[in-house]
Every structure is written in structure tokens, then in C-alpha cells.
MIVODO-545414 format. One record per atom (N, C-alpha, C): atom name; x, y, z. Coordinates in steps of 0.2 Angstrom, whole numbers. Atoms other than C-alpha are relative to their C-alpha. Layout:
BEGIN
   atom       X       Y       Z
     CA       X       Y       Z
...
This chain:
BEGIN
   atom       X       Y       Z
      N      -1      -5      -5
     CA    -195      70     -39
      C      -6       4       1
      N       7      -4       0
     CA    -211      79     -44
      C      -5      -4       4
      N       5       4      -4
     CA    -221      64     -37
      C       1       0       7
      N      -2       0      -7
     CA    -211      64     -21
      C      -3       7       3
      N       2      -7      -3
     CA    -214      83     -19
      C      -7       1       1
      N       7      -1      -1
     CA    -233      82     -22
      C      -2      -4       6
      N       2       4      -6
     CA    -234      67      -9
      C       2       3       7
      N      -3      -3      -6
     CA    -224      76       4
      C      -3       7       1
      N       2      -7      -1
     CA    -232      93       1
      C       5       5       0
      N      -5      -5       0
     CA    -216     102      -3
      C       2       1      -7
      N      -2      -1       7
     CA    -207     109     -18
      C       6      -5      -2
      N      -6       5       2
     CA    -195      99     -29
      C       7       2       2
      N      -7      -2      -3
     CA    -181     110     -23
      C       1      -3       7
      N      -1       3      -7
     CA    -184     104      -5
      C       2      -8      -1
      N      -2       7       2
     CA    -184      86     -12
      C       7      -1      -2
      N      -7       0       2
     CA    -167      90     -20
      C       4       1       5
      N      -4      -2      -5
     CA    -160      97      -5
      C       1      -6       5
      N       0       5      -5
     CA    -165      82       6
      C       4      -6      -3
      N      -3       6       3
     CA    -159      69      -7
      C       8       1      -1
      N      -7      -1       0
     CA    -142      78      -8
      C       3       1       7
      N      -3      -1      -7
     CA    -140      79      11
      C       1       7       2
      N      -2      -7      -2
     CA    -140      98      12
      C      -4       1       7
      N       3      -2      -7
     CA    -144     106      29
      C      -5       6      -2
      N       5      -5       1
     CA    -157     119      31
      C      -7      -2      -1
      N       7       2       1
     CA    -172     108      30
      C      -2      -3       7
      N       2       2      -6
     CA    -181     106      46
      C      -2      -8       1
      N       0       8       0
     CA    -182      88      53
      C      -7      -2      -2
      N       7       2       1
     CA    -201      87      52
      C      -1      -1      -8
      N       0       0       7
     CA    -200      91      33
      C       4      -5      -3
      N      -5       5       3
     CA    -185      80      30
      C      -3      -7       1
      N       3       7      -1
     CA    -194      65      38
      C      -6      -1      -5
      N       5       1       5
     CA    -209      68      27
      C       2      -1      -7
      N      -3       1       7
     CA    -199      69      11
      C       3      -7       0
      N      -3       7       0
     CA    -189      53      16
      C      -6      -5       0
      N       6       5       0
     CA    -206      44      20
      C      -3       0      -7
      N       3       0       7
     CA    -213      49       3
      C       5      -3      -5
      N      -4       4       5
     CA    -197      43      -6
      C       0      -7       1
      N       0       7      -1
     CA    -198      26       3
      C      -7      -3      -3
      N       7       2       2
     CA    -217      25      -1
      C       0      -1      -8
      N       0       0       8
     CA    -214      29     -20
      C       6      -4      -3
      N      -6       4       3
     CA    -198      19     -21
      C       5       5      -4
      N      -4      -5       3
     CA    -189      35     -26
      C       7      -1       2
      N      -7       0      -1
     CA    -170      34     -28
      C       3       5      -4
      N      -3      -5       4
     CA    -160      49     -33
      C       5      -3      -5
      N      -4       2       6
     CA    -151      47     -50
      C       7       3       1
      N      -7      -3      -1
     CA    -133      48     -45
      C       4       2      -6
      N      -3      -2       6
     CA    -127      48     -63
      C      -2       7      -2
      N       2      -6       2
     CA    -137      63     -67
      C       3       6       4
      N      -3      -5      -5
     CA    -132      72     -51
      C       8       1      -1
      N      -7       0       1
     CA    -114      68     -55
      C       2       4      -6
      N      -1      -4       5
     CA    -115      75     -72
      C      -1       8       1
      N       2      -7      -1
     CA    -123      91     -66
      C       5       3       5
      N      -5      -2      -4
     CA    -110      93     -52
      C       7       0      -3
      N      -7       1       2
     CA     -95      88     -62
      C       4      -5       4
      N      -4       5      -4
     CA     -90      75     -49
      C      -4      -7       1
      N       3       7       0
     CA     -93      56     -48
      C       1      -3       6
      N      -2       3      -6
     CA     -87      53     -31
      C       2      -7       0
      N      -3       7       1
     CA     -77      38     -37
      C       7       1      -1
      N      -8       0       1
     CA     -58      35     -36
      C       2      -6      -4
      N      -3       6       3
     CA     -49      23     -48
      C       6      -2       3
      N      -6       3      -3
     CA     -36      12     -41
      C       3      -5      -5
      N      -4       5       4
     CA     -23       4     -53
      C       5      -4       4
      N      -6       4      -3
     CA     -12     -10     -47
      C       1      -6      -4
      N      -2       6       3
     CA      -3     -25     -53
      C      -2      -7       2
      N       2       7      -3
     CA      -7     -39     -41
      C      -3       1       7
      N       3       0      -7
     CA     -18     -42     -26
      C       3      -6       4
      N      -3       5      -4
     CA      -7     -56     -20
      C       5       1       5
      N      -5      -2      -5
     CA       5     -46     -10
      C      -3       3       6
      N       3      -3      -6
     CA       2     -41       8
      C      -1       7       0
      N      -1      -8       1
     CA       7     -23       5
      C      -6       2      -4
      N       5      -2       4
     CA      -5     -21      -9
      C      -7      -1       2
      N       7       1      -3
     CA     -20     -29      -1
      C      -2       4       6
      N       1      -5      -6
     CA     -18     -19      15
      C      -1       7      -2
      N       0      -7       2
     CA     -15      -3       6
      C      -7       1      -4
      N       6      -1       3
     CA     -30      -6      -5
      C      -6       0       5
      N       5       0      -5
     CA     -41     -10      10
      C       0       7       4
      N      -1      -6      -3
     CA     -35       6      18
      C      -3       6      -4
      N       2      -5       5
     CA     -39      16       2
      C      -8       0       0
      N       8       1       1
     CA     -57       9       1
      C      -3       2       7
      N       3      -3      -6
     CA     -60      13      20
      C       0       7       0
      N       0      -7      -1
     CA     -54      30      19
      C      -4       4      -5
      N       4      -3       5
     CA     -63      34       3
      C      -7       0       2
      N       7       1      -2
     CA     -79      27      10
      C      -2       5       6
      N       1      -5      -5
     CA     -77      39      25
      C      -1       7      -3
      N       1      -6       3
     CA     -76      53      13
      C      -6       0      -5
      N       6       1       5
     CA     -92      47       3
      C       2      -2      -7
      N      -2       2       6
     CA     -82      40     -11
      C       0      -7      -1
      N      -1       7       1
     CA     -82      23     -19
      C       7      -1      -4
      N      -6       1       4
     CA     -67      15     -29
      C      -2      -5      -5
      N       0       4       6
     CA     -66       7     -46
      C       7      -3      -1
      N      -7       3       0
     CA     -52      -6     -46
      C       2      -2      -7
      N      -2       2       7
     CA     -42      -8     -62
      C       7      -4       0
      N      -6       4       0
     CA     -30     -23     -61
      C       4       0      -7
      N      -4       1       7
     CA     -16     -24     -74
      C       4      -7       1
      N      -2       7       0
     CA     -13     -42     -78
      C       8      -1      -1
      N      -7       0       2
     CA       5     -39     -85
      C       3       7       1
      N      -3      -7      -2
     CA      16     -25     -78
      C       5       2      -6
      N      -4      -3       6
     CA      21     -18     -95
      C      -3       7      -2
      N       2      -6       1
     CA      20      -1    -102
      C      -7       0      -4
      N       6       1       4
     CA       6      -7    -114
      C      -6      -1       5
      N       5       1      -5
     CA      -4     -14     -99
      C      -2       6       4
      N       2      -6      -4
     CA      -3       2     -89
      C      -3       5      -5
      N       4      -5       4
     CA      -8      13    -104
      C      -7      -2      -1
      N       7       2       1
     CA     -23       2    -107
      C      -4       1       6
      N       4      -1      -6
     CA     -28       3     -89
      C      -2       8       1
      N       1      -7      -1
     CA     -26      22     -89
      C      -6       2      -5
      N       5      -2       5
     CA     -36      23    -105
      C      -7      -2       2
      N       6       2      -2
     CA     -50      13     -98
      C      -3       4       6
      N       3      -4      -6
     CA     -51      23     -82
      C      -2       7      -3
      N       2      -7       3
     CA     -51      39     -93
      C      -7       0      -3
      N       6       1       3
     CA     -67      32    -101
      C      -6      -1       6
      N       5       2      -5
     CA     -75      28     -84
      C      -1       7       4
      N       2      -5      -3
     CA     -83      40     -72
      C       4       0       7
      N      -4       0      -6
     CA     -69      43     -59
      C       3       7       0
      N      -2      -6      -2
     CA     -63      59     -51
      C       8       1       1
      N      -7       0      -1
     CA     -45      54     -47
      C       2      -7       0
      N      -3       7       1
     CA     -33      39     -48
      C       5       0       5
      N      -6       2      -5
     CA     -22      31     -35
      C       3      -6      -4
      N      -3       5       3
     CA      -9      20     -43
      C       5      -3       5
      N      -5       4      -5
     CA       0       6     -33
      C       4      -3      -5
      N      -5       2       5
     CA      15       3     -44
      C       7      -1       3
      N      -6       1      -3
     CA      31      -5     -39
      C       6       0      -5
      N      -5       0       5
     CA      40      -6     -55
      C       2       6      -4
      N      -2      -6       4
     CA      49       6     -67
      C      -4       1      -6
      N       4      -2       6
     CA      35      11     -78
      C      -2       7      -1
      N       2      -7       1
     CA      31      29     -74
      C       6       4      -2
      N      -6      -4       3
     CA      49      33     -79
      C      -1       1      -8
      N       1       0       7
     CA      43      31     -97
      C      -5       6      -2
      N       5      -5       2
     CA      35      46    -106
      C      -5      -3      -4
      N       5       4       4
     CA      25      33    -116
      C      -6      -1       4
      N       6       2      -5
     CA      14      30    -100
      C      -3       7       1
      N       4      -6      -1
     CA       1      44    -100
      C      -6      -1       4
      N       6       1      -5
     CA     -11      46     -86
      C      -6       4      -3
      N       6      -4       3
     CA     -29      52     -90
      C       0       7       1
      N       0      -7       0
     CA     -30      70     -94
      C      -6       3       5
      N       5      -3      -5
     CA     -39      81     -81
      C      -2      -4       6
      N       1       4      -6
     CA     -39      67     -68
      C       6       1       5
      N      -5      -1      -5
     CA     -29      70     -52
      C       3      -7       2
      N      -3       7      -1
     CA     -17      56     -47
      C       5       1       6
      N      -5       1      -5
     CA      -7      50     -32
      C       3      -7      -1
      N      -4       6       2
     CA       6      36     -34
      C       2      -3       7
      N      -3       4      -5
     CA      11      23     -21
      C       6      -3      -2
      N      -6       4       1
     CA      28      16     -20
      C       4       2      -6
      N      -3      -2       7
     CA      37      26     -34
      C       5       5       1
      N      -4      -6       0
     CA      51      38     -37
      C      -2       5      -5
      N       2      -5       4
     CA      41      48     -48
      C      -3       7       3
      N       2      -6      -3
     CA      39      63     -36
      C       1       6      -3
      N      -1      -6       3
     CA      46      75     -48
      C      -6       2      -5
      N       5      -1       4
     CA      30      73     -58
      C      -7      -1       3
      N       7       2      -3
     CA      16      66     -47
      C       1       1       8
      N       0       0      -7
     CA      11      66     -29
      C       1      -7       2
      N      -2       6      -2
     CA      19      51     -21
      C      -1      -1       8
      N       0       2      -7
     CA      15      42      -4
      C       4      -6       0
      N      -4       6      -1
     CA      27      29       2
      C       2      -1       7
      N      -3       2      -6
     CA      34      20      17
      C       7       2       0
      N      -7      -2       0
     CA      51      25      23
      C       4      -7       0
      N      -3       7       1
     CA      58       9      16
      C       8       0       2
      N      -8       0      -2
     CA      77      14      18
      C       0       1       8
      N       0      -1      -7
     CA      74      20      36
      C      -1      -7       4
      N       2       7      -3
     CA      65       3      40
      C       6      -5       0
      N      -6       5       2
     CA      79      -8      32
      C       6       2       5
      N      -6      -2      -4
     CA      93       2      41
      C      -2      -2       8
      N       1       2      -7
     CA      84      -1      58
      C       1      -8       1
      N       0       7       0
     CA      83     -20      54
      C       8      -2       1
      N      -7       2       0
     CA     102     -21      50
      C       4       2       6
      N      -4      -3      -6
     CA     108     -10      64
      C      -2      -4       6
      N       3       5      -5
     CA      97     -21      76
      C       5      -6       0
      N      -3       6       0
     CA     106     -36      71
      C       8       1       1
      N      -7      -2      -2
     CA     124     -28      71
      C       0       2       7
      N       0      -2      -7
     CA     120     -21      88
      C       0      -6       5
      N       0       7      -4
     CA     117     -39      94
      C       7      -3       0
      N      -7       3       0
     CA     135     -43      90
      C       1      -4      -6
      N      -1       4       6
     CA     133     -51      73
      C       5       3      -5
      N      -6      -3       3
     CA     148     -49      62
      C      -2       3      -7
      N       4      -3       6
     CA     137     -46      46
      C      -7      -2       0
      N       7       2       0
     CA     120     -48      40
      C      -1      -2      -8
      N       2       2       7
     CA     114     -58      24
      C      -7       3      -1
      N       6      -3       2
     CA     100     -51      14
      C      -4      -4      -5
      N       4       3       5
     CA      86     -59       5
      C      -5       5      -3
      N       4      -5       3
     CA      79     -46      -7
      C      -6      -2      -4
      N       6       1       4
     CA      63     -44     -16
      C       2       0      -8
      N      -1      -1       7
     CA      61     -43     -35
      C       5       5      -2
      N      -5      -6       2
     CA      75     -33     -44
      C      -4       6      -3
      N       3      -6       3
     CA      62     -22     -53
      C      -5       3       5
      N       5      -3      -5
     CA      53     -17     -37
      C       4       6       4
      N      -3      -6      -3
     CA      56       0     -30
      C       1      -1       8
      N      -1       2      -7
     CA      53      -6     -12
      C       6      -4       1
      N      -5       4      -1
     CA      65     -20     -14
      C       7       3      -1
      N      -6      -4       1
     CA      78      -9     -21
      C       2       4       6
      N      -1      -5      -6
     CA      77       4      -7
      C       2      -4       6
      N      -2       4      -6
     CA      78     -10       6
      C       7      -3      -1
      N      -7       3       1
     CA      93     -18      -2
      C       5       6       1
      N      -5      -6       0
     CA     102      -1      -4
      C       1       2       7
      N      -1      -2      -7
     CA      99       3      15
      C       4      -6       3
      N      -3       5      -2
     CA     105     -14      19
      C       8       0      -1
      N      -7      -1       2
     CA     121     -11      10
      C       3       6       3
      N      -3      -6      -3
     CA     124       6      16
      C       1      -1       8
      N      -1       1      -7
     CA     121       1      34
      C       7      -5       2
      N      -6       4       0
     CA     135     -13      32
      C       6       4      -1
      N      -5      -4       3
     CA     146      -1      23
      C       2       5       6
      N      -1      -4      -5
     CA     144      12      37
      C       3      -3       6
      N      -2       4      -5
     CA     148      -1      50
      C       7      -3      -2
      N      -6       4       2
     CA     163      -7      40
      C       0      -7       1
      N       0       7       0
     CA     157     -24      38
      C       0      -3      -7
      N      -1       4       7
     CA     159     -37      24
      C      -8      -1      -2
      N       6       1       3
     CA     144     -37      12
      C      -1      -7      -3
      N       1       7       3
     CA     138     -55       8
      C      -4       1      -6
      N       3       0       6
     CA     131     -59      -9
      C      -8       1       1
      N       8      -1      -1
     CA     112     -54     -11
      C      -3      -6      -3
      N       4       5       3
     CA     100     -68     -13
      C      -7       3      -1
      N       6      -3       2
     CA      84     -64     -22
      C      -6      -5       1
      N       7       3       0
     CA      65     -69     -20
      C      -5       4      -3
      N       5      -4       4
     CA      49     -64     -27
      C      -6       2       5
      N       5      -2      -5
     CA      40     -59     -10
      C      -3      -6       3
      N       4       6      -2
     CA      33     -77      -8
      C       4      -4       5
      N      -4       4      -5
     CA      37     -89       7
      C       4      -5      -4
      N      -4       5       4
     CA      42    -102      -6
      C       7       3      -2
      N      -6      -3       2
     CA      55     -90     -13
      C       5       1       6
      N      -4      -1      -6
     CA      61     -86       5
      C       3      -7       2
      N      -3       7      -2
     CA      63    -105       8
      C       6      -2      -4
      N      -5       2       5
     CA      73    -108      -8
      C       6       4       2
      N      -5      -4      -2
     CA      84     -93      -3
      C       4      -2       7
      N      -3       3      -7
     CA      86    -100      15
      C       4      -6      -1
      N      -5       6       1
     CA      93    -116       8
      C       7       2      -2
      N      -6      -2       2
     CA     107    -106       1
      C       4       3       5
      N      -4      -3      -5
     CA     113     -98      17
      C       5      -5       2
      N      -6       4      -2
     CA     130    -104      21
      C       0      -1       8
      N      -1       2      -7
     CA     135    -112      38
      C       2       6       4
      N      -3      -5      -3
     CA     144     -96      43
      C      -5       6       1
      N       5      -5      -1
     CA     128     -85      42
      C      -3      -1       7
      N       4       0      -7
     CA     121     -80      59
      C      -5       5       0
      N       6      -5       0
     CA     109     -66      54
      C      -2       1      -7
      N       3      -1       6
     CA      97     -63      40
      C      -5       5       0
      N       5      -5       0
     CA      87     -48      35
      C      -4      -2      -7
      N       5       2       6
     CA      72     -54      23
      C      -4       6      -2
      N       3      -6       2
     CA      64     -40      13
      C      -8       0       1
      N       6      -1      -3
     CA      47     -45      19
      C      -2      -6       4
      N       2       6      -5
     CA      38     -57      32
      C      -1      -6      -4
      N       1       7       4
     CA      33     -70      19
      C       6      -4      -1
      N      -6       3       2
     CA      50     -73      13
      C       4      -2       7
      N      -3       2      -7
     CA      56     -73      32
      C      -3      -6       2
      N       3       7      -2
     CA      43     -87      35
      C       4      -6      -4
      N      -3       5       4
     CA      51     -97      21
      C       7      -1       3
      N      -7       1      -3
     CA      68     -94      29
      C       0      -4       6
      N       1       4      -7
     CA      62    -101      46
      C      -1      -7      -2
      N       1       7       2
     CA      56    -117      37
      C       7      -3      -2
      N      -6       3       3
     CA      73    -119      28
      C       5      -1       5
      N      -5       0      -6
     CA      83    -116      44
      C      -2      -6       4
      N       2       5      -4
     CA      72    -128      53
      C       2      -7      -3
      N      -1       6       4
     CA      74    -142      40
      C       8      -2       0
      N      -7       1       0
     CA      93    -140      41
      C       2      -1       7
      N      -2       0      -7
     CA      93    -141      60
      C       3       6       3
      N      -3      -7      -3
     CA      98    -123      63
      C      -5       3       4
      N       5      -3      -4
     CA      89    -115      77
      C       0       8       0
      N       1      -7       0
     CA      82     -98      77
      C      -3       3       7
      N      -6      -4       2
     CA      88     -87      86
      C       7      -2       2
      N      -6       2      -3
     CA     101     -97      94
      C       6      -1      -5
      N      -6       0       5
     CA     111    -101      78
      C      -1       5      -5
      N       1      -5       5
     CA     103     -89      66
      C      -6       5       2
      N       6      -5      -1
     CA      93     -72      69
      C      -3       2      -6
      N       4      -1       6
     CA      80     -68      57
      C      -5       6       1
      N       5      -6       0
     CA      71     -51      53
      C      -3       1      -6
      N       4      -2       6
     CA      57     -47      41
      C      -1       7      -1
      N       3      -7       1
     CA      48     -32      35
      C      -7       0      -2
      N       7      -1       1
     CA      30     -27      35
      C      -4      -1       6
      N       4       2      -6
     CA      24     -34      52
      C      -7      -2      -2
      N       6       3       2
     CA      10     -44      45
      C      -4      -3       7
      N       3       2      -6
     CA      -3     -49      58
      C       2      -7       2
      N      -2       6      -1
     CA       3     -67      57
      C       7      -1       3
      N      -7       0      -2
     CA      21     -62      62
      C       1      -2       7
      N      -1       2      -7
     CA      17     -65      80
      C      -1      -7       1
      N       1       7       0
     CA      12     -83      76
      C       5      -4      -3
      N      -6       4       2
     CA      28     -88      68
      C       3      -3       6
      N      -4       3      -5
     CA      39    -100      77
      C       8       1      -2
      N       2      -4      -6
     CA      48     -91      85
      C      -4       7      -3
      N       3      -6       2
     CA      38     -74      84
      C       5       4      -4
      N      -5      -3       5
     CA      46     -63      70
      C       1       7       2
      N      -2      -7       0
     CA      56     -48      73
      C      -1       3      -7
      N       1      -3       7
     CA      51     -36      59
      C      -1       7       0
      N       1      -7       0
     CA      49     -19      53
      C      -7       2      -2
      N       7      -1       0
     CA      32     -12      55
      C      -2       6      -6
      N       2      -5       5
     CA      24      -3      40
      C      -8       2       1
      N       7      -3      -2
     CA       8       8      43
      C      -4       0      -7
      N       3       0       7
     CA      -2       3      27
      C      -7       4       1
      N       6      -4      -1
     CA     -18      11      35
      C       2       8      -1
      N      -1      -7       1
     CA      -9      28      35
      C       2       1      -7
      N      -2      -1       7
     CA      -2      26      18
      C      -7       1      -5
      N       6      -1       4
     CA     -20      23      11
      C      -4       6       2
      N       3      -6      -2
     CA     -27      37      21
      C       3       6      -3
      N      -3      -6       4
     CA     -14      49      14
      C      -1       0      -7
      N       2       0       7
     CA     -17      43      -3
      C      -7       3      -2
      N       6      -3       1
     CA     -35      47      -2
      C      -1       7       2
      N      -1      -7      -2
     CA     -32      63       7
      C       3       5      -5
      N      -3      -4       5
     CA     -20      69      -6
      C      -4       0      -7
      N       3       0       6
     CA     -30      64     -21
      C      -7       5       0
      N       6      -5      -1
     CA     -46      73     -14
      C       2       7       0
      N      -2      -7       0
     CA     -36      88     -10
      C       1       3      -7
      N      -1      -2       7
     CA     -31      89     -28
      C      -6       1      -4
      N       7      -1       3
     CA     -49      86     -34
      C      -3       6       2
      N       4      -6      -3
     CA     -56     100     -23
      C       3       6      -2
      N      -3      -6       2
     CA     -43     112     -28
      C       1       1      -8
      N      -1       1       7
     CA     -42     106     -46
      C       7       2      -2
      N      -7      -2       1
     CA     -23     108     -44
      C       4      -6       1
      N      -5       6      -1
     CA     -10      93     -47
      C       5       2       5
      N      -5      -1      -5
     CA       3      91     -34
      C       6      -5      -2
      N      -6       4       1
     CA      21      84     -34
      C       3      -1       6
      N      -4       1      -6
     CA      33      78     -21
      C      -2      -7       3
      N       1       6      -4
     CA      34      63      -9
      C      -1       1       7
      N       1       0      -7
     CA      27      60       8
      C       2      -7       2
      N      -2       7      -3
     CA      35      46      18
      C      -3      -1       7
      N       3       2      -7
     CA      26      37      32
      C       6      -4       4
      N      -5       3      -4
     CA      38      32      46
      C      -1      -8       1
      N       0       7      -2
     CA      43      14      50
      C       2      -1       7
      N      -4       1      -6
     CA      48       6      66
      C       1      -7       1
      N      -2       7      -1
     CA      56     -10      72
      C      -4      -3       6
      N       4       3      -5
     CA      46     -22      82
      C       4      -7       2
      N      -5       5      -3
     CA      58     -34      92
      C      -4      -6       3
      N       4       5      -3
     CA      51     -51      95
      C       6      -6       1
      N      -4       5      -2
     CA      59     -68      98
      C       5      -3      -5
      N      -4       3       6
     CA      68     -72      81
      C       7       3       0
      N      -6      -2       0
     CA      83     -62      85
      C       4       0       7
      N      -4       0      -6
     CA      97     -63      98
      C       7       1      -1
      N      -8      -1       1
     CA     116     -61     101
      C       2      -7      -3
      N      -3       6       3
     CA     126     -74      91
      C       3      -4       5
      N      -3       5      -5
     CA     131     -90     100
      C       8       0      -1
      N      -7       0       0
     CA     149     -91     105
      C       3      -6      -4
      N      -2       5       4
     CA     159    -101      92
      C       7      -2       2
      N      -7       2      -2
     CA     175    -112      95
      C       4       3      -5
């Protein structure tokens, strides 16, 4: 810094102000300092600056898998929103969703230079008091019912699932079959609960629940189990809905003439399904933005928050749903 100051003919304090992006430096002086930095190959020491300021401008992200659409799109939105705020992210995958795995991830994050943590967690692990978050690090959790202890951002899973079921019932179907996600998933549970409640409110018979693991293959296997009397299916995500479409096609059952199908997520490929898929739209970008906004608010105020913020969902009607065909 002293070398830059001598070459530019300014004080070290002015070099510091330019390197930190402070205002109050006239353009001519700023350009002279930047030119001297480039000529000397000077690069500000981010680690030293972080230690001095007590901020590392990095957010940790803990998640179990990168294979699901929701996690990938949420992570992308978090990275984009963090970058807009001048923050980077440190990704900490947890290979096995166990309490030991989560504790290990939090311990490692506690040793790294992060200012806050965003946790993308579907399963029931934050219910346990044995899972400890890093001390003095602010936290936002995605997709959890831990709002009594942490700041939680989630999609309105129940509202979206109800929209799907009510749409199918409104078309005239006598009931709706459901292909649910994994039993230990908060999102899958909430969607299944809303499916059941919507059928109960409409005084309709509840068929047995079929389960998948979010993959198209699991949706295909579940689709093979749908009985002949089934005329409407609500799959808990679009990938499983895709598998259902394949299973129905192989059985010679037409969509939507014989069976209507609704998914959940509104992935970009949903419009390319045959037929284009009716589905529930989730705004993953807004979820990621609110996560970053929430954790930065806690960092800047040095105050933890609690409670749940729900991002609304909406039904997108395409060609995979229609009124049931008349039966003899």
C-alpha cells in the first residue's frame, strides 16, 4: 500500500479508501491510484481487511443434495442474490442426512470465515437439541418447521397443493390420487396433508397414498400402480409427474382424456412434457432472495430472528388436465 501511495503521489489512507470503494475521493485521484495498483500488481488483502472489519462477506450454505430441482434453483438464487450484495458463498454439502452429518457441517462452518449460514434442510433434524448451529453466526433455514427457533423462509406448500387438488375436483373428478415425496420431507408432508384436507373438505374418498423419492423413475413406478378407476393424479413434484406420464402412456391411457395429471414446481421443462404439464409454480428466486435478505439483516443488526416467511404459489394450467371422460 505504501508503494502504491508513493507512485500515485497520495497518502496510504487515500489508497485504503480507494481499495475499499469509499466515496469522497475525486475521480482524477481515484484513477491515479487504480493505475498505480495495476502497474505494481497490488491487490488488497481481503483476509486482513475482514479481520479488521470483523466481516468476511461470505455466507455458508448447508444442504443435503444438489440433485433435486428445488435445491439447485434455490442455491442458484442464493448465489445470485449474495453476489448482488457483495457476498460470496461457501457450500457445505452433507453426504448423509443424519444428526452427526449436520453437526459436522456446522462445526466445519464454524471454523471457516463465514458471517452467516443458510440451511436448506428438508428432514427432521433441527427438531433435535443435539444439532447445534455455530455460535455467533446468524442463520436462515429453508423448508423447515423450526420457526420457533430460527428465521425460516419457505414456499406455501399447503396452499399450492390445495390449488392442485381443487383444480382437479373442479373439473369434475370424483377424487384425486396422490404420489407423495419422501416420508421424512417437510415439503412432501405439507403437500400430502393439504391433499388430504382438500379431499376431506369436499367430502371425497381418499385413495391410498403412493410414495416416491422425487425422481422420475419413482413416479414411473408409482404410476404403474394407479388402478383403472383413477382419473386424476396429483404428483408432489414435476419429475415424478413426468414418470407418471410415461407409465400411463405405456399402459395405453391417454392424458388428459383418461387421466389428468398435475405436478408441483413448474420446472422450465414442464412446458415440453407431452402433454405440457399443469403444475404449481414455486418462486425459487424469491425464496433465495429472501434468505439472503434475512441473513444479512441479522448480520447487520447483530440480532437473530425467528418466525416463518411464506412465498406464495400459483397454479399454472396447461394441457395435462381436463374434465373426466363420460363412462358407461
